[in-house]
N, C-alpha and C positions, 0 to 999 in steps of 0.2 A: 560468573558462570558457575553453576552448581548442577552439573548434569551427571547422569549415571550411564555408563556404557555397558550394555549387557552382552554376554558371550553368545555366539551362534551355535557352538558345540560344547558339550560337556568336557571339561579339562581332563578329567580322569579317564573317561571311557571313549571319548571321541564321537559319541552319539549326538546327532543333531537335536537341538533344543527347540521346543515349540516357539512360534512367533509370539512376541509380546502383545498384550492387549492393545497398547497404544502403538499404532503404526509409525509414529514419528519418533519412537525411541531410538536413540543412537546405539549402534551395535559394534562389537569388536569384529575383526576379520576372522575367517575360519582358522587362520594361523595364530589367533589370539593377539593380534597386533592392534594398536590403537590408531585409527585413522581419523585425524581431526579435521580433514578437509570439509566435510559436510557441516560440522558444527561451526567452524569458522565462517563458512559461506552464509549460513543462516543468521548468525549473530551480526555479521557485517551488514546484512540487509536491514535487520531490525534497528541497528544503531545509526544507520545513514539518515541524515536530515531529510524531512519530507520535501522541503523546498531549499535545495542547496544554494547558498549565496556566497559571493566572493569575500564579503566582509559584513560586519554588523550593520553598517549604514547603507548597504546595497539595496536598491529598489527593484532589482531583478529585471526580467524581460516581460514584455506585454504578452499576455496569454493568447491574444488574437493574432497579432502580426509579428511578434518576436522582436520588436524594437527594444534597444537597450534603454531602459527608463532612467538610467543615471545620466544620460546625455540630454534628456528632455522628454516631454510628453510626446506620444505618438499620434494622437488625434483620433484614436479609436473610441467608440462609445463604450463606456463601462458596461460590462455584462451583468445585468440584474442588480446594479448598485441602487440602493434606496428601496427596492422591493424585496422584502424578506423571503418571498417565494421564488423570485427570479423567473427564469424561463418556465419552470414547472407551473407557477401560478398563472402565467400567461396562457399556457397550453390548456390548463383546466378551465379558465374563463372562456376560451374559444370553444371548447367542447360543450360547455354549459350553454353558450349562446346558440350553437347549432342544434342543441336538444330542446331549445325553446325557453330556457330559463333567462331571466333578466339579471344582469350583474348590478352591483351597488352603484356603479357610475351611470347606468341607464335610467 
């Protein structure tokens, strides 16, 4: 972490300083104290895994029914597996059919 915390008031005069150009800049308190709560919150969100798993070999939960995949398959149909466009591709094909276009399969 290499962040800069800017003051909100001038240390010598006590006059309020203008807001920084970047609204996400970390600021000191009006009493010139360093409050790390917001910085720690933001960094903990960024560092959290996108798909938290209990172990390296964990298969996770089914995204459709929530079944524990470590105990066996759930029986749900894979969502968009094999189709690189998934549901979006199906939606586009349906709209093209309604508009009178023929798809490659027809």
